[in-house]
C-alpha positions in Angstrom: 0.7 -0.3 0.1 1.5 3.2 -1.1 1.2 5.8 1.4 1.8 10.0 0.8 3.4 12.5 3.6 1.7 15.2 3.5 1.5 18.7 5.7 -1.5 19.5 7.0 -1.9 22.9 8.5 -4.9 23.4 10.7 -7.3 27.0 11.5 -10.2 28.4 14.0 -11.8 26.0 16.0 -9.5 22.6 14.4 -6.6 24.6 14.8 -7.3 24.3 18.7 -9.0 21.1 18.0 -5.9 19.6 17.0 -3.9 21.1 19.8 -1.2 23.1 16.5 -1.6 25.5 14.0 0.8 22.5 11.6 2.3 19.1 11.6 4.0 16.3 9.4 1.8 13.3 8.7 3.1 10.0 6.9 0.1 7.8 6.1 -2.3 5.5 3.4 -4.3 8.4 2.5 -4.4 10.1 -1.7 -7.3 12.1 -1.0 -8.5 15.1 1.1 -11.4 13.6 2.5 -9.3 10.1 4.0 -7.4 12.6 5.7 -9.7 15.2 6.9 -11.3 12.3 8.7 -8.5 10.3 9.3 -7.7 13.8 11.4 -11.3 14.0 12.7 -11.3 10.5 14.7 -8.0 11.9 16.1 -8.8 14.8 17.3 -12.1 15.0 17.7 -13.3 17.7 15.7 -16.6 19.0 15.9 -17.1 19.5 11.9 -18.4 17.5 9.8 -16.9 17.2 5.8 -19.3 19.0 4.5 -18.7 22.9 7.1 -14.9 22.7 6.3 -13.3 23.9 2.7 -9.8 21.6 1.8 -7.1 23.7 -0.7 -4.1 22.1 -1.5 -0.9 24.1 -1.8 -3.0 27.4 -1.3 -5.8 26.0 -3.8 -9.7 25.0 -2.8 -10.3 21.8 -3.6 -12.5 19.0 -3.8 -13.0 16.5 -1.4 -12.3 13.7 -3.8 -8.7 15.4 -4.7 -5.4 13.0 -4.8 -2.5 14.2 -3.2 1.0 13.5 -3.8 4.2 13.3 -1.4 5.2 16.9 -0.5 1.4 18.3 -0.4 0.2 21.1 1.6 -2.7 20.3 3.1 -5.0 22.8 5.2 -8.3 21.9 6.6 -10.3 25.8 6.4 -14.1 26.0 9.0 -15.9 27.7 8.7 -14.6 32.0 10.0 -17.3 34.1 11.7 -16.5 37.6 11.9 -18.4 40.6 14.2 
């Protein structure tokens, strides 16, 4: 089974749940959704994927987007302001 080495960045609420802004991870997940589900279970994220936008290397992508080694994956939750 192929493994992927990527960097993951967390923003807002997700950063608080993960307890960090960024980390490098290696695993068998080939899509943005696979990585989110992994992190969802690992850190107990309280947001379903439908409420979060994935971005790879600075561009918004779909949850089915295929990742490559060295990609930077960001999970961006809804932003509230006031």
